C-alpha positions in Angstrom: -22.7 5.3 -50.3 -23.6 7.8 -47.6 -26.4 5.7 -46.3 -24.1 2.7 -45.8 -21.3 4.8 -44.2 -23.5 6.5 -41.6 -24.9 3.4 -40.1 -21.4 1.8 -40.1 -20.0 4.9 -38.3 -22.9 4.8 -35.8 -22.3 1.1 -35.3 -18.6 1.7 -34.7 -19.3 4.4 -32.1 -21.8 2.2 -30.4 -19.4 -0.7 -30.4 -16.5 1.3 -29.0 -18.8 2.7 -26.3 -20.0 -0.8 -25.4 -16.4 -2.1 -25.4 -15.3 0.7 -23.1 -18.2 0.1 -20.8 -17.7 -3.7 -20.8 -14.0 -3.3 -20.0 -14.8 -1.0 -17.1 -17.3 -3.5 -16.0 -14.7 -6.3 -16.1 -12.3 -4.2 -14.1 -14.8 -3.4 -11.4 -15.7 -7.1 -11.2 -12.1 -8.2 -11.0 -11.1 -6.1 -8.0 -13.7 -7.4 -5.4 -13.0 -11.1 -6.3 -9.3 -10.7 -6.1 -9.3 -8.5 -3.0 -11.5 -11.0 -1.1 -9.0 -13.8 -2.0 -6.0 -11.7 -1.1 -7.5 -10.6 2.2 -8.2 -14.2 3.1 -4.7 -15.2 2.1 -3.2 -12.5 4.3 -5.4 -13.3 7.3 -4.2 -16.9 7.1 -0.6 -16.0 6.3 2.3 -16.6 8.7 3.6 -13.1 8.4 4.1 -12.3 12.1 5.0 -8.6 11.4 1.5 -7.8 10.0 -1.5 -8.3 12.2 -5.2 -7.4 12.6 -5.7 -7.1 8.8 -9.3 -6.4 7.9 -11.4 -4.7 5.3 -13.7 -1.8 6.1 -17.2 -3.2 6.6 -18.7 -0.8 4.1 -15.8 -0.7 1.6 -13.7 -3.7 0.5 -11.3 -1.2 -1.2 -10.1 0.1 2.2 -8.1 -2.2 4.5 -6.3 -1.6 7.8 -3.6 -3.5 9.6 -1.0 -3.4 12.2 2.8 -3.4 11.4 4.7 -5.0 14.2 8.4 -4.6 13.2 11.1 -7.0 14.3 14.2 -4.8 14.3 15.2 -1.8 16.5 14.4 1.0 16.6 10.8 0.2 15.8 10.5 -3.2 17.6 9.1 -1.5 20.8 5.8 -0.5 19.1 3.3 -1.2 16.5 2.1 1.0 13.6 -1.5 1.2 12.2 -1.6 1.4 8.4 -4.3 1.9 5.8 -4.3 0.4 2.4 -6.6 2.0 -0.2 -7.2 0.1 -3.4 -8.4 1.9 -6.5 -11.5 0.6 -8.3 -9.2 -0.4 -11.1 -7.1 -2.7 -8.9 -5.1 -4.8 -9.9 -4.4 -2.7 -12.9 -3.5 0.3 -10.7 -1.5 0.1 -7.4 -2.9 0.5 -3.9 -1.9 3.5 -1.8 -0.5 2.9 1.7 -0.5 5.4 4.6 0.6 5.2 8.2 -2.1 6.2 10.7 0.4 6.0 13.5 3.2 8.5 13.6 6.7 7.1 12.8 10.2 8.5 12.8 11.4 7.1 9.4 13.1 8.6 6.4 10.8 6.9 3.9 7.5 7.9 5.6 6.5 11.6 5.7 4.6 13.4 8.5 1.3 12.7 6.8 2.0 9.0 6.8 2.7 8.7 3.0 5.2 6.0 2.1 7.9 5.9 -0.5 7.7 2.3 -1.6 8.9 1.5 -5.1 6.8 -1.6 -5.6 3.6 0.5 -5.5 4.8 3.4 -7.6 2.9 3.8 -10.8 5.9 3.2 -13.0 6.9 -0.1 -11.2 3.5 -1.5 -10.6 2.6 -4.9 -12.2 -1.0 -6.3 -12.0 0.4 -9.7 -11.0 1.8 -8.1 -7.7 -0.1 -9.4 -4.7 -0.9 -7.4 -1.6 1.1 -9.9 0.5 4.2 -8.9 -1.6 3.5 -5.2 -1.0 3.1 -5.8 2.8 6.4 -7.8 2.8 8.2 -5.0 1.0 6.7 -2.5 3.5 7.9 -4.5 6.4 11.4 -4.8 4.8 11.4 -1.0 4.4 10.5 -0.4 8.0 13.1 -2.8 9.2 15.8 -1.5 6.8 15.2 2.2 5.9 16.4 3.4 2.4 17.9 6.8 3.0 18.7 7.1 -0.8 14.9 7.4 -1.5 13.8 9.7 1.4 10.5 11.6 1.9 12.1 13.2 4.9 15.6 14.4 3.9 16.6 15.5 7.4 16.0 12.0 8.8 17.8 10.4 5.9 20.8 12.7 6.5 20.7 11.9 10.3 20.5 8.1 9.4 23.6 8.4 7.2 25.7 10.8 9.2 24.9 9.8 12.8 23.1 6.4 13.0 23.3 6.2 16.8 21.5 9.5 17.1 18.9 8.4 14.6 18.3 5.1 16.4 17.9 6.9 19.8 15.5 9.5 18.3 13.5 6.8 16.5 13.2 4.7 19.7 12.1 7.7 21.7 9.5 8.6 19.0 8.3 5.0 18.8 7.8 4.8 22.6 5.9 8.1 22.6 3.7 7.7 19.5 3.3 4.0 18.5 0.5 1.7 19.5 1.1 -1.1 22.0 2.4 -4.3 20.5 -0.1 -7.2 20.6 0.6 -10.2 22.7 1.9 -13.1 20.8 
């Protein structure tokens, strides 16, 4: 009985190892194919508030783009962002960071963004990058002070919106990139 059990146990270990390896292989093969398709779709998209989208030449998992907001106080500038996809994408969400400084309650001084659609607990593998970008543009145009990363800006937004808008406009003029010509 021991002779039969040992090979079966060895087989199971081998099988589990191979299954794990194969699943990881499948995940790493899914990401590049899907990312190329999503990049192409975004580049051909009619989203006017997101421009210059491109993948890093050496790394398909790293994209950059330019957010060009429609609404004051951010509509006088443009903001460079970076999207970093994990190797396990689409099973894990991308991370977005602002490379251009912005005066916004949902974006901290390091450029990290509080965006519910890409939080680990809310992420769904069916979510497309275009949906994430649209949610980000919506957040820029309409800040959500109830989910701040910068409490002092959220408080200013809620208590003295005129002051917040003036400060954000001044900050945008000083720190943002030039808006591209249409």
